[in-house]
C-alpha positions in Angstrom: -48.0 17.3 29.7 -46.7 18.3 25.9 -44.6 15.6 23.9 -41.1 16.8 23.2 -40.0 14.7 20.2 -36.5 15.5 19.3 -35.3 14.0 16.1 -31.6 15.4 15.9 -29.3 12.8 14.8 -32.0 10.9 12.3 -32.1 12.0 9.0 -30.2 14.9 7.3 -27.4 12.4 6.5 -27.7 12.6 3.1 -27.0 16.4 2.9 -23.4 15.9 2.5 -23.7 13.5 -0.5 -26.4 15.7 -1.9 -23.6 18.5 -1.9 -21.0 16.6 -3.1 -23.1 14.8 -6.2 -24.1 18.6 -7.2 -20.6 19.7 -7.5 -19.8 16.9 -9.8 -22.8 17.4 -11.8 -21.6 21.1 -12.5 -18.1 20.2 -13.2 -19.4 17.6 -15.6 -21.5 20.0 -17.3 -18.9 22.5 -17.4 -16.4 20.1 -19.2 -19.3 19.1 -21.5 -19.9 22.7 -22.6 -16.4 23.6 -23.2 -16.2 20.3 -25.6 -19.3 21.0 -27.4 -19.6 24.4 -27.6 -16.0 25.0 -28.5 -16.3 22.2 -31.6 -14.5 19.2 -29.2 -10.9 18.3 -29.5 -8.1 21.2 -31.2 -7.4 20.7 -34.6 -4.1 19.4 -35.0 -2.1 21.7 -37.2 0.9 20.7 -39.4 4.0 22.1 -39.0 6.8 21.5 -41.5 10.1 23.2 -40.1 13.4 23.2 -42.5 16.3 24.0 -40.9 19.1 24.7 -43.1 22.1 25.8 -41.3 25.3 27.0 -43.1 28.6 24.6 -43.3 31.0 26.0 -40.3 34.6 24.4 -40.5 37.1 24.5 -37.9 40.5 26.4 -38.6 43.3 24.1 -39.8 45.1 22.5 -36.9 48.7 24.4 -36.4 51.4 22.3 -37.5 54.0 21.6 -34.5 57.6 21.3 -34.5 59.2 18.8 -36.6 61.0 16.4 -34.6 
């Protein structure tokens, strides 16, 4: 009589963990590529804005009747 050995349920439990670890490694590699190949953080720009608005005066308040 032949022995029928069924190993379902044992082993293979780390397949999901390996998939997650592989995905994390790929994401870290993509982030590292963008950081190092593009020269790191973007350079800061000095933006100097001077806003000069002409002075606008309100019209004179009309004088009411004398009491």
